[in-house]
C-alpha positions in Angstrom: 0.0 0.0 0.0 1.3 3.4 -0.9 2.6 5.3 2.1 2.7 2.4 4.4 5.2 2.5 7.2 7.2 -0.6 7.9 7.5 -2.2 11.4 9.9 -4.9 12.4 8.8 -7.0 15.3 11.5 -9.1 16.9 10.8 -12.1 19.2 7.6 -12.6 17.3 7.0 -16.2 18.6 6.9 -15.1 22.2 4.0 -13.9 24.3 4.2 -10.2 23.4 5.2 -10.9 19.8 2.1 -13.1 19.3 -0.1 -10.5 20.8 1.4 -7.9 18.4 0.7 -10.3 15.5 -3.0 -10.5 16.6 -3.3 -6.7 16.7 -1.5 -6.0 13.5 -4.5 -6.6 11.3 -6.2 -3.6 12.9 -3.4 -1.3 11.7 -3.6 -1.4 7.9 -1.5 1.7 7.6 1.5 -0.3 8.6 3.4 -3.3 7.0 4.6 -5.7 9.7 7.6 -7.9 9.5 7.4 -10.5 12.2 10.7 -12.2 12.9 12.2 -14.6 15.4 15.6 -16.3 15.5 14.7 -18.4 12.3 14.1 -15.2 10.3 16.5 -12.8 11.9 19.3 -13.4 14.4 19.4 -10.0 16.2 22.7 -11.0 17.7 24.2 -10.7 14.2 24.8 -7.0 13.6 25.3 -7.4 9.9 22.1 -9.4 9.5 20.1 -6.8 11.5 21.5 -3.9 9.4 20.8 -5.7 6.1 17.2 -6.5 7.2 16.5 -2.9 8.3 17.9 -1.5 5.1 16.4 -4.0 2.7 12.9 -3.7 4.2 13.1 0.0 4.7 12.1 -0.3 8.4 10.6 2.8 10.1 9.9 1.3 13.5 11.4 -1.6 15.5 9.4 -3.2 18.2 11.8 -5.4 20.2 10.0 -8.0 22.2 12.9 -10.5 22.0 14.6 -11.3 25.3 16.4 -13.9 27.3 13.8 -14.3 30.1 14.9 -17.5 31.9 15.8 -15.6 35.1 17.3 -18.5 37.0 19.2 -20.1 34.1 20.7 -16.7 33.3 22.9 -16.9 36.4 24.8 -19.8 34.7 24.3 -18.6 31.1 25.4 -15.0 31.6 27.2 -14.6 28.2 24.2 -15.7 26.1 21.9 -13.7 28.3 24.0 -10.6 27.7 24.2 -11.2 24.0 20.4 -11.2 23.7 19.4 -8.7 26.3 22.2 -6.1 25.8 24.4 -6.5 22.7 21.5 -7.5 20.4 19.6 -4.4 21.5 22.6 -2.3 20.6 22.6 -3.9 17.2 19.0 -2.9 16.7 19.7 0.6 17.9 22.7 1.1 15.5 20.7 -0.2 12.5 17.8 2.0 13.4 19.9 5.1 13.8 21.6 4.5 10.4 18.3 4.8 8.6 16.4 7.2 10.9 14.1 4.5 12.3 12.7 4.5 15.8 13.0 1.7 18.4 10.5 0.7 21.0 12.2 -1.7 23.4 10.6 -3.8 26.2 12.5 -3.9 29.4 11.7 -5.1 33.0 11.0 -4.2 36.6 14.1 -6.2 37.4 16.3 -3.2 36.7 15.0 -1.7 39.9 16.3 -2.8 43.3 13.0 -4.1 44.6 13.5 -2.7 48.0 11.2 0.3 47.8 8.1 0.9 49.9 6.4 3.1 47.2 5.9 2.5 43.4 9.1 3.0 41.4 9.3 6.0 39.1 11.4 6.0 35.9 13.8 8.5 37.5 14.5 6.3 40.5 18.0 4.7 40.8 18.4 1.3 39.2 20.0 -1.6 41.2 19.4 -4.9 39.5 20.1 -7.9 41.7 20.4 -10.6 39.0 22.2 -11.3 35.8 18.8 -11.0 34.0 18.1 -7.5 35.5 21.7 -6.3 34.9 21.7 -7.4 31.2 18.3 -5.8 30.6 19.6 -2.5 32.2 22.7 -2.7 30.0 20.5 -3.2 27.0 18.7 0.1 27.8 21.9 2.0 28.2 23.4 0.7 24.9 20.2 1.4 23.0 20.0 5.0 24.0 23.7 5.5 23.3 23.3 3.9 19.8 19.9 5.4 19.0 18.6 8.3 21.1 15.3 8.2 19.2 14.2 5.2 21.3 11.5 4.3 23.8 12.1 1.8 26.6 9.0 0.4 28.3 9.7 -1.4 31.6 7.1 -4.0 32.4 6.4 -6.7 35.0 4.9 -10.1 35.6 4.0 -10.6 31.9 1.5 -13.3 30.9 -0.8 -14.1 28.0 -2.7 -16.9 26.3 0.5 -17.7 24.4 3.6 -19.5 25.5 4.6 -20.5 29.0 3.8 -18.2 31.9 2.7 -18.0 35.5 -1.1 -17.9 34.7 -1.0 -21.0 32.6 1.2 -22.8 35.1 -1.2 -22.0 38.0 -4.2 -23.1 36.0 -2.5 -26.5 35.3 -1.3 -27.0 38.8 -4.6 -25.9 40.3 -6.3 -28.7 38.4 -3.6 -31.3 39.1 -2.8 -30.7 42.8 -4.8 -30.5 46.0 -2.4 -28.0 47.5 0.0 -25.3 46.4 2.6 -23.1 48.2 2.9 -19.7 46.7 5.1 -16.7 47.7 3.2 -13.9 49.5 6.0 -11.4 50.3 7.0 -10.5 46.7 4.7 -7.6 45.6 4.2 -6.3 42.1 1.6 -6.0 39.3 0.8 -8.5 36.6 0.8 -7.3 33.0 -1.4 -8.8 30.3 0.8 -8.9 27.1 -2.2 -8.0 25.0 -2.5 -4.7 26.9 1.2 -4.0 26.5 1.0 -4.8 22.7 -1.9 -2.3 22.4 0.1 0.3 24.2 3.2 -0.1 22.0 1.2 0.2 18.8 -0.6 3.3 20.2 2.8 4.8 20.9 3.8 4.1 17.3 0.7 5.8 16.0 1.2 8.7 18.4 4.7 9.1 16.9 3.2 9.2 13.4 1.0 12.0 14.6 3.9 14.0 15.8 3.9 12.9 19.5 7.1 10.9 19.6 8.5 11.1 23.1 11.7 9.1 23.5 12.7 7.9 27.0 11.9 5.4 29.6 8.3 4.5 30.6 6.9 2.1 33.2 3.9 0.0 32.1 1.9 -2.7 33.9 -1.7 -3.2 34.6 -3.2 -1.1 37.5 -3.3 -2.4 41.0 -1.0 -4.4 43.3 -0.8 -8.0 44.5 1.5 -10.7 45.6 2.1 -14.0 43.7 -0.2 -15.6 46.3 -3.0 -13.1 45.6 -2.4 -13.5 41.9 -2.8 -17.3 42.2 -5.9 -17.0 44.3 -7.4 -14.7 41.6 -6.4 -17.1 38.8 -8.2 -20.0 40.5 -11.3 -18.0 41.4 -11.8 -16.6 37.9 -11.2 -20.0 36.4 -13.6 -21.7 38.8 -10.9 -23.9 40.3 -12.0 -24.9 43.8 -10.2 -28.2 44.6 -6.8 -26.8 45.3 -5.8 -25.2 48.6 -3.3 -22.4 48.1 -0.9 -21.6 51.0 1.1 -18.4 51.4 4.8 -18.9 52.0 7.8 -16.5 52.3 10.2 -16.0 49.5 13.0 -17.5 51.6 11.0 -20.8 51.6 11.1 -20.9 47.8 14.3 -22.4 46.5 15.9 -20.0 44.0 19.3 -19.2 42.7 18.2 -15.6 42.0 17.6 -12.7 44.4 14.2 -11.5 43.2 12.7 -8.1 43.8 10.5 -8.0 46.9 8.7 -4.9 45.8 8.5 -4.0 42.1 5.3 -2.0 41.8 5.8 0.7 39.2 4.3 4.2 39.0 2.7 4.7 35.6 1.9 8.4 35.7 4.5 9.3 33.0 3.1 7.0 30.3 -0.5 7.9 31.2 0.0 11.6 31.1 2.3 11.7 28.1 0.0 9.6 25.9 -3.4 9.8 27.6 -3.6 6.1 28.2 -6.2 4.5 30.4 -4.9 1.2 31.8 -7.1 -1.7 33.0 -6.9 -3.2 36.4 -4.9 -6.4 36.5 -8.0 -8.5 37.6 -10.0 -7.2 34.7 -7.3 -8.1 32.2 -6.7 -11.5 33.9 -10.4 -12.3 33.4 -10.1 -11.6 29.6 -7.0 -13.8 29.3 -8.5 -16.7 31.3 -11.7 -16.6 29.2 -9.5 -17.1 26.1 -7.7 -20.0 27.8 -10.7 -21.9 29.1 -13.4 -21.3 26.5 -14.4 -24.4 24.5 
């Protein structure tokens, strides 16, 4: 179509990538190129540059990431290649052609010790390899391509892929009892809502409201993993599984996880006028998709 803008979506087979794929049909003014490792290895700087040039890319939505938080502690080099160096590759390729990058980061860049919601200007203090590499990716991206947006999100789930919601649905049906951490506090994010926000930010850019920088995004509200699990089971109608609250110290983990990673979303709401659904509202939408006949 004449005048179409071209959007490269990386990590297209993941939760967020699949949600972006679903939404793409409602954006006919854009031509989408959905890629994962088979179509484009973002760790290969030459391949990224060639792809961006050949397809005349205007926007890059980077949803590719190394997200195996525990495994990252023993696989730090690969984690850094994907979460940091590959992001730099995307930034350099974008800057060379005047494209803009929208990159998804994580609440793990914060220290997780606050008592009030984190703002984008708060100090970062990642306590894991995963968090450190995601923060490095942000830094390298802005250095390579100042015309970039970083969206930090948390507790991502969807009807696609493997995630906490699907695991708790399965375990709730298989087990009579579950122990779930109650002293780690944050906010779930429905990947479909994040996908919608990213595409709205792209259209805002087209309308002259491009605002580079870092933004927090999750659904509204606050909960623990225990509260989240109870809501999952209630909404899905699972009644035969007793869920017990436990402390994070009782859960075996190689990784120090944030105890408090609630994020303040005032900046993204005021800059773009977004209205964000409460996490239980979005959870109901996702579970309906997962359990409908």
